[in-house]
N, C-alpha and C positions, 0 to 999 in steps of 0.2 A: 360509427362503426362498431360491429360486434366482435369481441375478443374473448377467446377461452384461455383461462390461466390455470397453470398446474404450479402451485406454490408449496414450497417445503415449510411444514408446520412441526416445530418442535418445542415442547415446553421448557426444557432446560438441557444442559449439556450431558446430564446423566440419563435422560429418558431417550428412548428410541423415537426419531422422526418420521414422517411419511409425507408423500406428496398428496395435496387436497386439490380438488377441482373447483373453479369458480368461473362465473361468465358474467360479462358486462356488455350491456346492449346498447349503450349511449356514450361510447368513448369518442372524443373529439381528436382528430388527427393533429390539432395544434396543441394538446396536453403534452407535457413532459411525462417521462415514465413514472416519476414519483407522484405527480399529480393523479395519474391513472391509478396508482395504488392508494392515494388519498380517497378518491372516489369509491374504490371498493371497500376501504375501511368505514367510510361513511354508511355504506349499504349494510355492512356486517353489524355495525353498532345499532342501526335501525332495527335489524332483525334480532337484536339481543344475542349476537354472536361475538366472539372474541376476536378483535381486530388483529390484522398481520403486523407483527413488529418488524420494523427495518430502521436502519440508521440513516440519518440525515441532518444537515444543519444549514449551510450557506445555500445550497441548491444553485450555486453559480459556478461549480467546477473548481473550487478553490480549497475546500476543507479537507477533502478526501473521505468523507464519512460514508457516502453512498456506495457500500459494499454489496453489490449484487451480481450474482452470475446469471446472465440472461441468455437462454438458449445455449448454455454451454460455454459462453464466453463472458469472462469478467468485464463488467460495464456495457455489454451488449455488443451489437454488430458494428457501431461506428468506430473507426480507428481515431485516436487522440480526443476521445470523448469520455466524459465521466457519465454515470448512469442518470444523474440529474439533468444532464444537458441532452440526454436522448429523448427525441420526440416519438410520439405515437405514429407519425406519418411514415416512419421506417417500417412499419408493419402493414399488413393488409387486412381488409374486412374478412372476418372468420378465421384469422391466424390463431394457432394454439402457442402460447408463449409459457415456457418453463422458467421458473424464478427459484433460484437457489442461494444459499449463503456462501461465503468463502469456505472452501474446504481445506483445512489444515490442522494438524494437532496442535500447533502452536496458537491457533485461533479457535478455542472452544466456543460452541454456541451458546449465547445467553438465552435467546428465544427466537424461534422462527428464523429470520433472515439476519439477525443481528448477533454479531460475533465480538469476543474479547480480543482486541488488538493491543493490549497493554504491554506485550512483548516488545512491541516496536518502542514504546516509551522506555523501557528498561535498557534496550540497546542504545538509544540516545544518551540516556542518563550515564551509561557505563564509559562513554568517551566524547560526548558532544559538548565540549567546552573549550574556551579559549582564554588565554592569561591576558589580563588588562591591568594597566596601572591606574590607581586611583587618581582623582584630579579631574580637571576638566577635559571634556572630550577634544581630542586634536581635530584639526581641520580636516575635512574630507579628502582633500588633495595632498595631504602631508605624506602619505604613502603611495607613491605612484605604482600603479599597476598596469603591465602591459596588456593592451586590449585582447589580445588572443587568449591570455591566462584569465581575464576577467570574464570573457564570454563564456569559456569552458565551465568556469566556476559557477556562472549563472545558470548554464544548461543543467548541471547537477542539482542546484539549488531549487530547481521547479519541483522536484519530488514533493508530493503532497502526503505521502505515507499512507496511501489507500490500502495498500497490501494486494493490489490486483496482480503483481508479480508473482507473489506467493501462491495465490489462487490458481494461476495458469500453470505453474510448473508442476510436473508429475512427482517431483520430489519436495514440493512446498519450500523451495529455496528462498531465502531472503537477500540473496546476494545483490540483486541490483538496488534494493532499498539502501542497504548498508553502504555499498559502493557510492551511491549518490551522496549520502550524508559524509563519508570519508572523504570524497573528493571536494565537495564545496567548501568543507572547512580547511582542508589541508592545502588547497591551491592558493588560498589568499594569505597575505602576510600575517594577519592577526592570528592564524591557526596553524602556523608552522612550528610553533614551539612545542606543542604537544603531539605533532604529527605522528611520530613513531608509536607513542604510548596509546593514541586514540585508536589507531587501526587495529593494533593488538587487543585492546580491551573490548572494542565493539565486535569484533570477529569472535573472540571468546564468548562474550554474552549471547551472540546469535547462536552458537553452538549449543549453549546451555539451555536456550529456549526451546530447542527440538526442531530447529528448521532443518531441510535437507540440504544436500549438496547441489551445486549448480550442474544442470544436464547439458549445458553448452548448445542447447536447442532454440534459444532466442525467444521462447514464448513469452517471457517477461516483457521484453521490448516491444512485442507485437500487441500486447494489451495494455501498456502503460499509457494512461490518459494524457501524460505529458511527453510521450515518446521518448524517454530517456535512453540513451544508447547503452548497449552492453559493453561498449568500450571502457565504461567506467569500472565494470567488474575486472578487465584486464588491469587497469590502473591500480585498483585496490590490491589485486593478488601480487603486483610488483611491490607495492608499498609494505604489504604484509611481509613478504620474504624479506625485504630490507630491514624492517623492524625485528624480525626474528634473528637476524645476524648482528643486531646491535648487542654489544657485550652485556648490558644489564639485563635486557629482555631475553636475549638468548640463554643466559644462566638460569633465569627464572623458568623458562619453558623446560630447560633440560631437567631442572630439579623436579618439575611437577611430573615429568614423564619417566623418572628413572625407577619408580617402585616396581 
């Protein structure tokens, strides 16, 4: 099949980018989207041109690296699918496909389609920890957890940190990502000790990174490759309010905002 591509090319985050046209005449419908980009890059290298930079790693829908906006939708047209799991049979012969990077102030472009998502790492570092006692590991059944709670925690833990939620939100909000991390740690017994400190510190770091506010329009849930529910955002908001009313945290927030 023949495919026309319009791909965002940008040397670095300080220089202006532009859409560049390419064409491939021998694309197999069985290729994944990233394999199609590999074919394009092989063609460009043979033609002594600069290949297109894009993030990838596992190519199995696990790592969350494949950050591509395809025809205006993060990860492409398939719901609950990462870009690396998207196959070319979802497109038709002669189609024109637009490929862009994540668009967010907190995700500066490194080159072409690759963006810097280290802001997510800093949010995790701000509060993603649990207290553990030294010594031998306890038996896995030593802390009984109700199945309903365990299921909800595992639903949140599916988040792969790809950033599609940010790319889809008109305000570039990271609320779904942070809510998933806060919830899966706070729901399990091992994470309860730091529950209040964690939600406060992670939300504070999220704001410092320059992410926008939640729009409550559910674009994040619609494009999440793991289909994580926006109900986790509501859970995080409740936990954040509770943490704000805790004496120590409440005094700290009041001191910070009294200037």
